[in-house]
BABA-271135 format. One record per residue: x negated, z, y negated of N, C-alpha, C in turn; chain; residue in three letters. Coordinates in nm, 2 decimals. Each point is the difference from the previous one (the first is absolute). Example, Ala and Ser with C-alpha at 12.3 -4.5 7.8 and 13.67 -1.06 7.14 Angstrom:
<pts>
PT     n.X     n.Z     n.Y    ca.X    ca.Z    ca.Y     c.X     c.Z     c.Y  kette  rest
PT   -1.32    0.78    0.57    0.09    0.00   -0.12   -0.09    0.00   -0.12      A   ALA
PT    0.04   -0.07   -0.11   -0.09    0.00   -0.11    0.08    0.08   -0.11      A   SER
</pts>
This chain:
<pts>
PT     n.X     n.Z     n.Y    ca.X    ca.Z    ca.Y     c.X     c.Z     c.Y  kette  rest
PT  -11.52   -1.62   -1.20   -0.08   -0.07    0.09    0.06   -0.14    0.02      A   MET
PT   -0.09   -0.09    0.01    0.05   -0.14    0.02    0.01   -0.03    0.15      A   THR
PT    0.08   -0.10    0.03    0.01   -0.04    0.14   -0.13   -0.04    0.06      A   LEU
PT   -0.08   -0.07   -0.08   -0.14   -0.04    0.05   -0.08    0.12    0.03      A   THR
PT    0.00    0.10   -0.08   -0.08    0.12    0.02    0.05    0.07    0.12      A   LYS
PT    0.13    0.01    0.02    0.06    0.07    0.11   -0.04   -0.06    0.13      A   LEU
PT    0.01   -0.13    0.01   -0.04   -0.08    0.12   -0.15    0.02    0.03      A   VAL
PT   -0.08   -0.01   -0.10   -0.14    0.02    0.02   -0.04    0.13    0.05      A   LYS
PT    0.06    0.11   -0.06   -0.04    0.13    0.04    0.07    0.06    0.12      A   GLU
PT    0.11   -0.07    0.04    0.09    0.06    0.11   -0.08    0.03    0.13      A   ALA
PT   -0.09   -0.08    0.05   -0.07    0.03    0.12   -0.13    0.09   -0.02      A   PRO
PT    0.00    0.07   -0.11   -0.12    0.08   -0.03    0.04    0.15   -0.01      A   SER
PT   -0.10    0.08   -0.02    0.02    0.15   -0.01    0.06    0.03   -0.14      A   GLU
PT    0.00   -0.10   -0.09    0.06    0.02   -0.13    0.14   -0.05   -0.01      A   ALA
PT    0.04   -0.06    0.10    0.14   -0.07    0.01    0.11    0.10    0.02      A   GLY
PT    0.12   -0.05   -0.03    0.12    0.09    0.01    0.03    0.04    0.14      A   ILE
PT   -0.05   -0.07    0.10    0.03    0.03    0.14   -0.12    0.08    0.07      A   TYR
PT   -0.09    0.05   -0.08   -0.12    0.06    0.06    0.03    0.11    0.09      A   SER
PT    0.10    0.09   -0.03    0.03    0.11    0.09    0.06   -0.05    0.13      A   ASP
PT    0.08   -0.09   -0.01    0.06   -0.06    0.12   -0.10   -0.07    0.09      A   HIS
PT   -0.09   -0.07   -0.06   -0.11   -0.07    0.07   -0.10    0.09    0.06      A   LEU
PT   -0.03    0.11   -0.07   -0.10    0.10    0.05    0.06    0.07    0.12      A   ARG
PT    0.13    0.03   -0.01    0.07    0.07    0.11   -0.01   -0.08    0.13      A   TRP
PT    0.03   -0.13   -0.01   -0.02   -0.09    0.12   -0.14   -0.01    0.04      A   HIS
PT   -0.10    0.00   -0.09   -0.14   -0.01    0.04   -0.04    0.13    0.07      A   LEU
PT    0.05    0.11   -0.05   -0.03    0.13    0.06    0.05    0.00    0.15      A   TRP
PT    0.12   -0.05    0.02    0.05   -0.01    0.14   -0.08   -0.09    0.08      A   ASN
PT   -0.04   -0.11   -0.05   -0.08   -0.09    0.08   -0.14    0.06    0.03      A   LEU
PT   -0.05    0.07   -0.09   -0.13    0.06    0.03    0.00    0.11    0.10      A   GLU
PT    0.12    0.07    0.02    0.02    0.10    0.10    0.00   -0.06    0.14      A   LYS
PT    0.04   -0.13    0.01    0.01   -0.06    0.13   -0.08   -0.13    0.00      A   TYR
PT   -0.12    0.00    0.05   -0.09   -0.11   -0.01    0.06   -0.13    0.07      A   SER
PT    0.08    0.02    0.10    0.06   -0.12    0.06    0.10   -0.07   -0.09      A   GLU
PT    0.07    0.08   -0.08    0.09   -0.06   -0.10   -0.08   -0.07   -0.11      A   LEU
PT   -0.11    0.07   -0.04   -0.08   -0.05   -0.11   -0.07   -0.14    0.05      A   MET
PT   -0.05    0.00    0.12   -0.06   -0.12    0.05    0.10   -0.12    0.01      A   ASN
PT    0.12    0.04    0.04    0.11   -0.11    0.01    0.04   -0.05   -0.13      A   GLY
PT    0.01    0.09   -0.10    0.03   -0.05   -0.14   -0.11   -0.08   -0.05      A   MET
PT   -0.12    0.04    0.02   -0.12   -0.07   -0.04    0.00   -0.15    0.05      A   ARG
PT    0.04   -0.01    0.13    0.00   -0.13    0.06    0.11   -0.09   -0.06      A   GLU
PT    0.12    0.06   -0.04    0.11   -0.07   -0.06   -0.04   -0.05   -0.14      A   VAL
PT   -0.06    0.09   -0.08   -0.03   -0.04   -0.14   -0.12   -0.09   -0.01      A   VAL
PT   -0.08   -0.01    0.10   -0.12   -0.08   -0.02    0.02   -0.14    0.07      A   THR
PT    0.11   -0.01    0.07    0.02   -0.13    0.07    0.07   -0.10   -0.10      A   SER
PT   -0.03   -0.13    0.03    0.06   -0.10   -0.08    0.15   -0.04    0.04      A   SER
PT    0.04    0.06    0.11    0.13   -0.03    0.05    0.06    0.12    0.08      A   GLY
PT    0.11   -0.02    0.07    0.06    0.11    0.07   -0.09    0.04    0.12      A   ALA
PT    0.00    0.13    0.03   -0.09    0.06    0.09    0.09    0.07    0.12      A   VAL
PT   -0.05   -0.03    0.12    0.07    0.06    0.11   -0.07    0.13    0.04      A   ARG
PT    0.07    0.12   -0.02   -0.05    0.13    0.03    0.07    0.05    0.13      A   LEU
PT   -0.05    0.10    0.06    0.07    0.06    0.11    0.14    0.04   -0.05      A   ARG
PT    0.10    0.00    0.09    0.13    0.02   -0.05    0.02    0.14   -0.06      A   SER
PT   -0.06    0.10    0.06    0.02    0.14   -0.05   -0.06    0.01   -0.14      A   GLN
PT   -0.11   -0.06   -0.02   -0.07    0.00   -0.14    0.08   -0.08   -0.10      A   LEU
PT    0.05   -0.12    0.04    0.08   -0.08   -0.09    0.13    0.08   -0.03      A   ALA
PT    0.06    0.07    0.09    0.12    0.08   -0.02   -0.02    0.11   -0.10      A   PHE
PT   -0.12    0.07    0.01   -0.03    0.11   -0.09   -0.02   -0.05   -0.14      A   LYS
PT   -0.08   -0.10   -0.02   -0.03   -0.06   -0.13    0.13   -0.05   -0.06      A   LEU
PT    0.08   -0.07    0.08    0.13   -0.05   -0.05    0.09    0.12   -0.04      A   ASN
PT    0.01    0.10    0.08    0.08    0.12   -0.03   -0.05    0.07   -0.13      A   SER
PT   -0.13    0.00   -0.03   -0.05    0.05   -0.12    0.03   -0.08   -0.12      A   MET
PT    0.04   -0.13    0.02    0.04   -0.09   -0.11   -0.12   -0.08   -0.05      A   GLY
PT   -0.11    0.01    0.07   -0.13   -0.07   -0.04   -0.01   -0.15    0.04      A   LEU
PT    0.07   -0.03    0.11    0.00   -0.14    0.05    0.14   -0.04    0.03      A   VAL
PT    0.01   -0.13    0.01    0.13   -0.05    0.05   -0.03   -0.09    0.11      A   LYS
PT    0.09   -0.01    0.09   -0.02   -0.08    0.13    0.05   -0.14   -0.02      A   LEU
PT   -0.08   -0.09    0.05    0.04   -0.14    0.01   -0.01   -0.03    0.15      A   GLU
PT    0.11    0.01    0.07    0.00   -0.01    0.14   -0.08    0.12    0.06      A   GLY
PT   -0.11   -0.03    0.07   -0.08    0.11    0.05   -0.12    0.03   -0.09      A   ASN
PT   -0.01   -0.07   -0.11   -0.12    0.01   -0.09    0.03    0.08   -0.12      A   ASN
PT   -0.10    0.05   -0.06    0.01    0.09   -0.13   -0.06   -0.07   -0.12      A   CYS
PT    0.06    0.02   -0.11   -0.05   -0.04   -0.13    0.02    0.11   -0.09      A   ILE
PT   -0.08    0.01   -0.11    0.02    0.11   -0.10    0.15    0.00   -0.05      A   PRO
PT    0.06    0.11   -0.02    0.14    0.01   -0.05    0.01   -0.07   -0.14      A   ARG
PT   -0.10    0.02   -0.09    0.00   -0.06   -0.13   -0.14   -0.02   -0.05      A   CYS
PT   -0.01   -0.08   -0.11   -0.13   -0.03   -0.06   -0.07    0.13   -0.05      A   SER
PT    0.08    0.10   -0.05   -0.06    0.12   -0.05   -0.08    0.07    0.12      A   LEU
PT    0.06    0.01    0.11   -0.06    0.07    0.12   -0.12   -0.08    0.04      A   TYR
PT    0.01   -0.13    0.01   -0.11   -0.09    0.04   -0.12    0.02   -0.09      A   GLU
PT    0.02    0.00   -0.13   -0.11    0.01   -0.10   -0.06    0.14    0.01      A   GLN
PT    0.08    0.10    0.00   -0.05    0.14   -0.01   -0.08    0.03    0.13      A   TYR
PT    0.06   -0.03    0.12   -0.06    0.04    0.12   -0.12   -0.09    0.03      A   PHE
PT    0.00   -0.12   -0.04   -0.12   -0.09    0.02   -0.11    0.06   -0.08      A   ARG
PT    0.02    0.05   -0.12   -0.10    0.06   -0.08   -0.05    0.13    0.06      A   ASP
PT    0.09    0.08    0.05   -0.04    0.13    0.05   -0.05    0.01    0.14      A   ARG
PT    0.04   -0.10    0.09   -0.04    0.01    0.14   -0.11   -0.10    0.04      A   LEU
PT   -0.05   -0.08   -0.09   -0.11   -0.09    0.03   -0.12    0.03   -0.07      A   THR
</pts>
């Protein structure tokens, strides 16, 4: 597999991280508040201020990182995958 193909497929169901990403998606779908918060983070063009408890939970799951009191996606992979699945 080439690096180009790996990067292209990574945020998809065919990618090497698919099990990991689906596990997180499954958890978000169980808790609509978490899913809505993650949706807000991945669809925003900048950092998003969420309620502190929600930001703490998403950060603890490893899905977002905190910039002061605001949240941004932890990585591009999460941003791409969850933007596609949650919007």
